[in-house]
N, C-alpha and C positions, 0 to 999 in steps of 0.2 A: 221636309221628307212626307211622300204622300200615304201615310198611314195612319189608320184610326182606330185608336184602343179603348174598349167599353170595360170600365171597372164596375164591377156589383160588389158593394158593400154598404150596409147598414149602418155603419160607422164611418161617414166621409172623413173625418180629422185623423183616421188611421191609414188612409190611402195619399193624404196630402203629398208626402213628401214623395212618394212613387209620382204621383200626378206633376208635380213640380220638375222633377227630373227628365219626365216623359216631354213636358214642354218645352223644355231647354234643348232638347235634341229635335226640336221640329216636329214633335208628332201630336196629331189631333187626339185629345182624351175626352171623353164623356163620362162621368160617373153618376151611378144609378144608385138606388137604395133598395131595390126591389127587384126579383127574379123575373116578374111577369114584362116589367119593361124591358129589361135585358133582352128577355127573348124575341120580344117585337124587335126590336133595332135590329138583331142577327138576323131573325127572318127575313125583313126587309132589306138587306142585303148592304147595312149601312157601316158595320165595321168589319176590321181585319183580324182581330184579336179578341179574348176574353180572359179578363182577370176577376177571379171571383172566390168570393168568401162561402163555406160550406152553408152557413145557416142566413138565409134571408127571409124578409116577410114576404106574404102573397102565393109566391111559388120559390122554392127552397133551393139551395145551391146545386145540390147532388140532382134534384129533378130538371133543373136548367138544364143541367149538362148532359143528362138522357136526351132530353128533347131538342138539343142542338145538335149532339151526336148521331142523332137518329136520321134529321135532316141533312145533317154536313160531317159525314164521318171524320174528314181530315180537318176539320176545323180547329185551330188552335186554340187551346184551354189551358190556362193556368190556374190552379189553387192556391190562394194565399190564405191563410185563417190561422185563428189564434189558438186553435186547439186541434193537434195531430191525432189521429183515431187510425189503428193500425189495419181496422178492416176498410175504411175506406182506402187506404195506400194502395191495399191489394186490388180493390176494386177498380180505382182511378186508373191503377198501370194496365189491369186489364183491358179497359175499354178505350183507351187512346188519350188520357190526358197527358199534356206535356209534362208537367211537375208538380209536386204536392209539397208547400213549404209552410213552416211555420214564420208570421209575420216578425218574428224577433230574430229570426235566423237569416234574414235576407237583408243585405245592403242596398238602400233604395237605389242608389247611381248603378250599382253594378245590377241587381235587379231589371232597372230599366233599360238596361242592355240586352240582358236576356230576352224580355219582353218583344222586343224591336225584332231579335234573332227568329224567336218563334214565329212574328207575324209576316216575316218575308221570308219564312221557311229555310233559315240558315242558323239553326237551334246549335249545330255541331261548329260554328264558327268560331275562331280564338278572338277575346278581345284584351288586349293590351299584351299581345304575345303568350297568354295562360288561358286556358280552359275558364270559363267563368265559376267559380266555386258558389255562387249563392244558391243557384237553383240548377239541380242536375236533373236531366230526364231520366225514367226509370229503366235504368240501365245497369243497376248495380243493385246490392241487397240493400233491405230494408229491415232493420231490427228496432225492438224498443229497448235493448239492454244496452245499457250506458257504454261497458267495455266494447262489447260488437260495434255499436255503432262509434266510436272514438276510433277503432282500428280502421274499418273502412273509409271514414273520413280523413283520416291520416293517409291511407293510402291513395286516395284520390288526389288530395290536395298538394300532398309532400313527397308521398315515396313514386308515385306514378311519374312526374317530371325529373326525378333523378335519374342517372344513369346506374346506378350502385345495384351490386347483386342483394338479390332478398333471400332470406330464408322463412319459409312458414313453417311454423309446428302447431301441433295439435292432435288429440284423438282422430281417428279414421272416421270419415263421415262428417266432420265439424264445416266442411267447406272450404279447404286449403285452397282447392283448383279455383274455385269460384272467386277467390280473393285476389288469387294469380292474375286470371283472367281481367277483373277488374282493373288491375295495374296497368295493364296490357292497352285495355280499352281507353285507357285517360292518358297515356304515355305519347311523346312523340314518336312512338315507333306503330300508332294504333292500326295505319294503313299498311303496315308490311306484315309480314307472316307472322303467323302463333302457331306453335307447333307444341303440343303436349305428349310426352312420354312415361307411362307408370314402369318405372324401374323393377319392380316387384313382378309385374307380368311377364317378363321377357326371361326366356331362359339363358343361364350365363353363355352357353356356345354361341348365341346369336346377339347378345348385348351389344358388343363390340361393333360386329357391322351395321346394326339396326342405327347406332349413334353416330359412326363414322363414315361409314359407307365401306366400300371394298372395292378392289380392281377384278378384270375379268381373270379366271384362273388362280385367284390368289388361293382357295380352298375347294375341295371338292362340291360339285353344286356351284361354284360362283360363274355362271356361263356368259355372265356379262356385267358391267360395272354398274355398280350399286350408289346413287347418291343418298349419303346418310343423313340422318335426322337434323345434326348441325348446319348441313350445308342448305338443307331445306327451310331452316330456319334465319338465314343471313339476312341481315338489315332489322329483321323482328325479334320476338321473344321465344325463349326456349323454357318451357316447364319442364322441369325434371321431379315428378312425383314421387314418392318414397327411396330418396335418395340414399337412406341408412341400408337399403338393400345393394347397394353396388358393392363388388368386389373389390379387392385391394388393387387390383392390376387396371380395373376400368378408373377407380379412383387417382390413380396417379396420371392418367392420361385425361381425367376431367381437370386435373389440377394445372396441365401443360394449356390447356384451353383457355383457362380464367387467366393464367400469368402472359402467355404469347399470343393468345387471339390468333390461333392456329390447329388445324386438325391434320391426323395422316391417315388416310384411308388404309383399311389391312390391303397387306399386298403392295404397296407402295412407299417409297423414300421420298417422296414429293409433298413439302407442306402446302397446305392450302389455307389462305387468309379469308376468316371469317369475323363478321361484326353482329354479335349476337347478345342480347342482354340475358342473364340467366337469373331464373327463378325456381328455386327449389324446395321441396317439400317432404316433412317426413312424422310420421307418429312417436318415432323412437326419439328416445334421448342421445345425440349426437355426443353430449359432452361425456354421459357413462361411457359412451363406445369409444372416445378419444382415450378415456383412461384406461379402458381394458384391450386397446390396441386394435381394435376392429374397425377403426374410422381413422384417416390423416387427420392430424393435429393441424396441420397447416391447409388442408382443403377445409376443414370447418371453419376457420377464420377468413379464410377466402371467400365461403359461402354466406357468412353471417354478418357481412356488413351490415345490413338492417335485418333485424329479428321482429317478425311478427308471431305471437302467440294467441290461436284463437281459442276461445272458450269451450269446453264441453254444453251440448244442450243442456244437460241437468242442470248447469248452474246460470241459465238464461230460461227459468220457465216461462218469463213474460212471452218470449216468442212463440212460445207452441202452439198458442191458438193461432196466432195471424198464420205461421207456416203451414198448418193443417190445413186451413182454409183456403190457403194458397194452393197447395197440392191439390185439393178436391177441385177446386175450379179448374186445373188444368186435367185433372184424369177425367172428370163427368163429360167434360167435352169430347175427348178421346173416346170414351164409350158409350156415346149416346145418351146419358142419363142425367139431362140438366135440371131436373127437380131433386135430384138428392142432396140430404144436407147431415149435417152433424147434429147431434142433439146436444145440449148443455151438460148432462151427465157423460157423456163421452170426451168433450173438451175436458171436463176436469178430471176425468180419467187418464187422459195424455197428458196433462199436467203433473199428476202425482206419478209418473213411471220415471224409472231411473235412465232409460234410454243409453244404454252400452254403444251401440251403434250410431248413436247423434241424429243427426239430421238425416241421413242416408236411411237410419232404421224407420223415422218417422214414415217419410216418404214411400217406404215399401208397405208401412202398414196402413196408409191411408190407400194407397192403389189396390190392396188387397180387399180393404173393407169395400172400397167404391164398387168394386166389380161383383164380390158375393153376397152385399147386403140384399135379403129377398124385397124390402120395402123401400120408400123413399126417402126413409131416414135410416141414417147409420147409429145402430144400438150400441150399448155395452156387449151384447152378444155376440157382435160381428166384429170384434177385435179378439187377438189372440189372448191365449189362456193367462200368460204370464200378466199382460196389462188388465185384465180383469181381476186377476187375484191381488194385483197391487192397489186397485182402487177399491178392491173389498174392503182393504185393511186401513186404507186412507181417509183421513177426514176430510180430503178435498173434494171427494166424491158425494155431495150433498144438493141443497135446492138450488134452484134458478137464482132465487134473490141474495143468496149466501154467496154465490159464486161471483154474483156482479157486484157485491159488495166489497169481495176479497179484490176482484180485477181494481175496482176503484182505490181502493185503500193502496196497492202495489203501485198502480199509475201515478196517485198523487206522491207517495214516498220518492218514485224516481223523479219527479220534475223537482220534490224538494231537494233531493241530494244534486240535481243538476243546477240549482241554484244557490247551494251551499247552506240552506236552511232560511233562505230570504221570503218569507210566507207573501209579501206586497207583489215580490217578481212572480212567485210562482202562481198567483193567482190570475196574474196579468196573462202570463204564458197560458193557463188553463181556460181563460176567458171567464171566469168566475168573479163574484165581489169577495173581495179580502175575509169579511164576515162570514159567508158561507165556507169559505176554506178553512178558518178556525173552528167553525163548526164540525166540519169534518176531520179533523184533525185530533180535536177532543173524542169525537165519537170513536174513530179507529183506533186512538192511542198511540199514536205516531210520535215518537220522541226527538222533536227540533230539536233541543239542546243536543242530543248527540251527535245529530246531522251536521249541526255547525260547526264542534268540536272536530270531527270527522274532515269537514270540508275546509 
């Protein structure tokens, strides 16, 4: 195989397995231990792909990536590191890095296949008849919250591959449509239609026609035949948002679609065969609606073959900083304010707020602040009054040093939870000495025993 992969890592023993598997696949591999040598080889046109650590001597991994992409914007770069950082994740996604992975999360043999696919421009190809789970491109949500990460990983690795109907629940603004589209993008229907309908936004008088279509003359104003959304989604995925808002009449028709895989246009007796995967979502409690008779029990069980519940933003505060930075990156480009930043006190205020509107509310707050802030720093005074009031009474609004310490404590605690309290494994994952980690555990008074009992 005429491919030359460059691996930049100052710990060559940590890439030995990957190097071995690439050699077994007839790939030429060069391992260097500093960023300057790596950059020189890439600028000389000697390699086809770069796999790099973020921490390198002489020229750091981040600087190496920036310099390479400045010269070759489409050059395939994969980051494989011992320590994941949310800000880095969003930054790498924005500038065009192919993937960002923990070394401990990537199986060397499958990762080697993924590196080859990246080097040859075939990132989306399937390996062993299934998409590569070891390293995913930046097409889905990145979360530091264990629950959220587990949901999205399960959706990609398992749910997407199944034909089953999915019910996604959670408060408004938690990302239900994002999860649904992620399932579609990683399914075997990904090249077929994706159709999304918000049931709450459609008037009762139009929803039947919108979903199932109608024949010419079937009602006043029906001047021609209309193809409904179900037919438009044929062979693909149909996302029904706020399904709890459907009337009993439409629920009955939807049940027929699920049972018989057919639809009937308004004004027609002809059954039309369709092949769609249905993903439904709602912020309502459908079980309670079943109990009070406002939602069909048989439809509920048909829809909830797989049930995924998204946690509200207030239950995953560790995601707020990354999401805020992500939205700011997006909006400052749109409004031409490339230099605008969020101050540490603003970030802490955002973390202390309750976010009843969840991610959607956070997005709107960042957009408004980015537009209206008079200076290149978004300050507390640029935030809505309710967030300022929340910050004023919260111990979270504090000094930058205290903010960093709180972030570090949360980060270490989450890592310990992932390893069920195994200090050695956590130290390896975080890329620090076991003794240093033990000192931080003592300093932050983290109860490792409780974590072990829980895990």
